[in-house]
C-alpha positions in Angstrom: -30.7 145.1 50.0 -32.0 141.8 50.9 -35.3 140.5 49.3 -37.5 143.3 49.9 -35.7 144.9 52.5 -33.7 148.1 52.1 -31.4 150.5 54.1 -32.1 154.2 54.2 -30.2 156.9 56.1 -31.4 160.2 58.0 -28.6 162.6 58.8 -30.6 166.0 58.6 -31.7 166.9 62.3 -35.3 168.3 60.5 -35.8 165.0 59.0 -35.3 163.3 62.4 -38.0 165.9 64.1 -40.3 165.3 61.0 -40.6 161.5 62.2 -41.9 162.3 65.4 -45.5 160.9 65.5 -44.5 158.0 63.1 -41.6 157.3 65.4 -43.5 156.7 68.6 -46.1 154.6 66.6 -43.5 152.0 65.5 -41.7 152.1 68.8 -45.1 151.2 70.6 -45.3 147.9 68.2 -41.6 147.3 68.6 -39.9 144.2 70.2 -37.8 146.7 72.2 -39.9 149.5 73.7 -38.7 151.5 76.3 -38.4 155.4 77.8 -34.9 155.8 76.4 -35.9 154.9 72.8 -39.0 157.4 72.5 -38.7 160.1 70.2 -38.9 162.5 73.1 -35.9 161.5 75.1 -33.6 161.2 71.9 -34.7 164.6 70.6 -34.3 166.5 73.6 -30.7 164.8 74.2 -29.6 166.0 70.8 -30.6 169.2 71.1 -28.5 169.7 74.1 -25.4 167.2 73.1 -25.4 166.8 69.7 -22.8 169.4 68.9 -20.0 168.1 67.0 -21.5 164.9 66.3 -23.5 163.5 63.2 -26.5 161.7 63.0 -26.3 158.6 61.2 -29.8 157.2 62.0 -30.4 154.2 59.6 -34.2 152.9 58.9 -35.2 149.6 57.3 -37.9 149.9 55.0 -39.8 147.0 53.5 -42.6 148.0 50.9 -41.8 151.6 52.0 -42.9 150.6 55.7 -40.3 151.1 58.4 -39.9 147.9 60.1 -36.6 148.8 62.0 -34.7 151.6 62.9 -31.6 152.0 64.4 -30.8 155.4 66.3 -27.0 156.0 65.4 -24.8 158.6 65.6 -21.0 159.4 64.6 -18.4 161.0 67.6 -15.3 162.1 67.4 -12.6 161.3 70.4 -9.1 162.1 71.2 -6.6 160.8 73.9 -4.2 163.6 74.6 -3.5 163.5 70.9 -1.9 160.2 71.1 -4.9 159.0 68.9 -8.0 159.4 67.4 -11.8 157.5 67.4 -14.3 157.7 65.2 -17.2 155.8 66.8 -20.5 154.8 65.6 -22.6 154.7 68.7 -26.1 155.0 70.0 -27.8 158.3 70.2 -28.0 159.4 74.0 -24.9 157.5 75.1 -24.0 157.8 77.7 -26.9 159.3 79.4 -29.6 156.9 78.4 -29.6 153.6 80.6 -30.6 151.3 77.9 -29.9 151.7 74.2 -32.0 149.6 71.3 -32.5 149.0 68.0 -36.3 149.6 67.2 -37.4 146.0 65.7 -40.9 145.2 64.3 -40.0 142.1 63.1 -37.2 140.0 60.9 -34.8 141.1 63.7 -31.7 138.9 63.0 -32.2 139.9 59.1 -32.6 143.8 59.9 -29.7 143.9 62.4 -27.4 142.1 59.9 -29.0 144.4 57.2 -28.0 147.7 59.6 -24.7 146.5 60.5 -23.7 145.9 56.9 -24.7 149.0 55.4 -22.6 151.0 58.5 -19.7 149.1 56.5 -20.6 151.3 53.4 -19.6 154.5 55.2 -15.7 154.9 55.6 -15.5 157.8 58.3 -15.5 155.5 61.3 -13.1 153.0 62.5 -15.0 151.7 65.7 -18.5 150.7 66.6 -19.1 151.3 70.3 -22.8 150.3 71.2 -23.5 150.3 74.9 -26.2 149.3 77.5 -28.0 146.9 75.7 -30.7 145.2 78.0 -29.5 141.6 78.2 -32.3 139.4 77.0 -33.6 142.0 74.6 -34.4 141.4 71.1 -31.6 143.7 70.1 -29.0 142.0 72.1 -30.2 138.4 70.6 -30.0 140.0 67.0 -26.8 141.2 67.8 -25.5 137.5 69.1 -26.9 136.0 66.3 -24.9 138.6 64.1 -21.6 137.8 65.8 -21.9 133.4 65.6 -23.7 133.5 62.2 -20.5 134.7 60.6 -17.3 132.9 61.5 -15.0 135.8 60.3 -17.3 138.5 62.0 -15.3 140.8 64.3 -18.4 142.1 66.3 -17.8 141.3 70.0 -20.3 141.0 72.7 -19.1 142.0 76.2 -20.9 141.9 79.6 -21.7 145.6 80.9 -22.7 147.1 84.2 -25.7 145.2 86.2 -29.1 146.6 86.2 -31.0 145.6 89.3 -34.9 145.6 89.1 -38.1 144.8 91.0 -40.6 142.5 89.7 -43.7 143.7 91.1 -46.2 141.6 92.5 -50.2 142.1 92.3 -50.6 143.0 96.0 -48.4 145.2 98.4 -48.8 142.5 101.2 -47.1 140.2 98.9 -44.4 142.4 98.5 -44.0 143.1 101.9 -43.8 139.4 102.6 -41.0 139.1 100.2 -38.7 141.9 102.1 -36.1 140.4 105.0 -37.6 140.8 108.5 -34.9 143.5 109.4 -35.8 145.3 106.3 -39.6 145.4 107.3 -38.8 146.2 111.1 -36.8 149.2 109.8 -38.9 150.6 107.3 -42.1 150.6 110.2 -39.5 151.7 112.9 -38.1 154.7 111.2 -41.4 156.1 109.5 -43.0 156.0 113.0 -40.1 157.9 114.3 -40.0 160.4 111.4 -43.9 160.8 111.8 -43.3 161.7 115.7 -40.8 164.3 115.1 -42.0 165.8 111.6 -45.3 166.4 109.6 -44.6 164.0 106.8 -46.0 163.8 103.3 -45.3 162.5 99.5 -45.6 165.0 97.3 -45.0 165.3 93.3 -44.0 167.8 90.6 -47.5 168.6 90.6 -47.6 170.3 94.4 -44.7 172.8 93.2 -45.5 176.2 91.2 -43.8 174.7 88.0 -41.7 171.4 87.0 -38.7 173.6 87.0 -38.9 174.5 90.5 -39.6 170.8 91.6 -36.4 170.0 89.5 -34.5 172.4 91.1 -35.4 171.1 94.5 -34.3 167.5 93.2 -31.3 169.0 91.9 -30.3 170.8 95.6 -30.7 167.0 97.4 -29.0 165.1 95.0 -26.2 167.3 95.0 -26.5 167.7 98.7 -26.0 164.4 99.0 -23.0 163.8 96.7 -21.0 166.6 97.9 -21.4 165.6 101.9 -19.6 162.4 100.3 -17.1 164.6 99.0 -18.1 163.8 95.3 -19.7 166.2 92.5 -22.9 164.7 91.8 -24.3 164.6 88.5 -25.8 167.8 88.3 -22.4 169.8 88.9 -22.8 170.0 85.0 -25.2 173.0 83.7 -25.4 171.0 80.6 -26.6 168.0 82.2 -28.9 170.0 84.4 -30.6 171.7 81.3 -31.0 168.5 79.9 -33.1 167.3 82.4 -35.1 170.4 82.9 -35.9 169.8 79.4 -36.7 166.1 79.5 -39.0 166.9 82.9 -41.2 169.5 81.1 -41.4 167.2 77.8 -41.9 164.2 80.0 -44.3 165.5 82.2 -46.7 166.9 79.3 -46.9 163.5 78.1 -47.8 162.0 81.6 -44.5 160.3 81.7 -42.5 162.0 84.7 -42.9 161.0 88.4 -40.9 163.4 90.3 -41.6 162.3 93.9 -40.8 163.8 97.1 -40.6 162.8 100.4 -41.1 166.1 102.9 -40.5 166.6 106.7 -42.6 169.9 108.0 -43.3 170.6 104.1 -39.5 170.8 103.6 -38.3 167.9 100.7 -35.5 165.8 102.2 -35.6 163.0 99.6 -36.5 162.9 96.4 -36.8 160.2 93.2 -36.6 161.4 89.8 -38.5 158.4 88.0 -39.9 157.8 84.2 -43.4 155.7 84.0 -43.8 154.3 80.5 -45.6 151.2 79.1 -46.6 149.9 82.7 -43.2 150.4 84.0 -41.3 152.7 86.3 -37.5 153.6 85.4 -35.7 155.1 88.3 -33.3 157.7 86.8 -31.7 159.1 90.1 -32.4 160.3 93.7 -31.0 162.5 96.1 -31.8 163.0 99.9 -30.5 165.4 102.7 -27.8 163.8 104.8 -29.2 165.4 107.8 -32.1 162.9 107.5 -30.0 159.9 106.5 -30.7 158.2 110.1 -34.3 157.9 109.2 -33.5 156.1 105.7 -35.4 158.7 103.7 -34.5 157.1 100.7 -35.9 153.6 101.4 -39.2 155.1 102.9 -39.7 156.9 99.7 -39.1 154.0 97.6 -41.4 151.9 99.4 -43.7 154.6 98.8 -43.3 154.1 95.3 -43.3 150.6 95.2 -46.9 151.0 97.0 -47.9 153.5 93.9 -46.6 151.2 91.1 -48.5 148.3 92.3 -51.9 150.0 92.9 -51.9 151.3 89.5 -51.0 147.9 87.7 -47.3 148.2 87.1 -45.2 144.9 86.2 -41.8 146.2 87.1 -39.9 149.0 88.7 -36.3 149.4 87.1 -33.9 150.6 89.3 -31.7 151.1 85.8 -28.0 150.6 85.3 -25.5 150.5 88.2 -25.1 147.8 91.1 -25.3 150.0 94.0 -26.0 148.6 97.5 -29.1 150.3 98.2 -30.6 149.2 94.7 -29.5 145.7 95.7 -31.3 145.7 98.8 -34.8 146.1 96.9 -34.2 144.0 93.9 -35.8 140.6 92.9 -33.6 140.2 89.5 -30.7 141.3 88.2 -29.7 141.7 84.5 -27.1 142.9 82.7 -26.5 145.3 80.1 -24.4 144.5 76.9 -21.8 146.2 74.9 -21.3 145.4 71.2 -18.4 146.3 69.7 -16.2 146.0 66.6 -13.0 147.6 65.7 -12.9 148.2 61.9 -9.2 149.0 61.8 -6.2 151.4 63.2 -3.6 150.5 65.9 -4.9 153.0 68.1 -8.6 151.7 67.9 -7.3 148.6 69.0 -5.1 149.5 71.6 -7.8 151.7 73.1 -10.1 148.5 73.4 -7.5 146.5 74.6 -6.9 149.1 77.3 -10.7 149.3 78.2 -11.2 145.6 78.4 -8.0 145.6 80.9 -9.2 148.3 82.6 -6.2 150.3 81.8 -7.9 153.3 81.0 -9.7 153.4 84.3 -6.5 153.2 86.1 -5.1 156.3 83.9 -8.0 158.2 84.8 -8.0 157.6 88.6 -4.3 158.1 88.8 -3.1 160.5 86.4 -6.5 162.2 85.3 -6.1 161.2 81.8 -9.1 160.2 79.7 -10.7 159.9 76.2 -12.4 163.5 75.5 -15.1 164.4 72.6 -13.7 166.7 69.8 -16.3 169.3 68.6 -16.3 171.3 65.3 
C-alpha cells in the first residue's frame, strides 16, 4: 500500500467479465486510450488464446475507486527442453499492436506500485511487456520507474517502428503533402482501372454478413502472401476464428471498418481497420496480385484517408511494422517500447541476451528452433 492506494488481483475469468462496463468507462477517461486496451479486444483474445495461461490483472484502487489497471497474464514457455520461462506479459500479446496500463492519474505512483505488487508473486522469472507506444503515459511511467531506483533491473528497449498519418483538416492539404510522383500515380492508376472496370468502394455492410466480408478479406490477404511464397497471417484457423469474433463484436460497437475496392463487383483489395476515439487503426490488408499493376492497395488507402478526413479523424495509425508501403504514406514514425525485467535464473538471462543480440532470430531462420508456449 502506498498512501491511500492499494492493489488488488483479478485472476478469475468471470470476475474479468463482470468488469465489462466499468472497464471501458475507465478506459475512456484514461491517459492511454486505444482500441487494443478495450474490454472487448482483451475478452475475445483471452477466449481464443488464454488456454494454459493465467490471468493476473492487477488494479489500483483509491478509496474504492479504480485508478489504474494492469492487464497482465502469466505465460509459460520452453525452448526445446533446454530451459523454461515463466513470463508476465500484457494480455493479447503478441497480437495487440499496442499495450498499455490503464491509468487515470498518479501514473508514476501507480506503475511503481503495480511493479512492486508483482514481486510478491514467486511464480515468474521474467517480465516482458511489449509494444508500449513511445511517448505514452505508460512508457513515461515505466521510464520513471527504471531511473528512479538505482538498483532497478527494469530495462526499456526500443522495439518496432509504427508509421502513422497525422490527418489535416482538408483532403486538399493532404494531397499537397504527397510527392508529385505519388499524386500522378494515384490519378493515372485510378483512371486506368475505371476505364477497364466498374470500380466501387464497399464495406462489410455491403455483404450478407460480417462473416462473409471477413472471409473475402481472408482470401485476399492469403492470396497476396502466398504469391510471395509466405504463409500469410490467416493460415492459422485459430487466428481466423479470433478475428471473426473480433469483427462481429467491433461491428456491433461501430468500431469495425472493413473496406474493399471492387472491380466489376469482385473484391480486389481490402483493408481491415478499426475506428476508435477519432483514430483509424490499420490492422491488416490484402489484395489480388493480378491487380498489383494498378496499385490497388494505394488506391484503397487514399480512399480511406479521404473518408477519415471527412469524418474529422485526427490520425490514421498504420500500426506496428516498418513495411515500405506504410513508409510512403506516413507523416510520423513512432517506436514501440519493450519493458523487460529478469528476476533470476541463468536461462532467463541467456534468453534475453540471445534476443538482444539477434541470436534467437538466427536460430529460428537457420534451424527452425523457437520458443514455444506450454499448455496445461
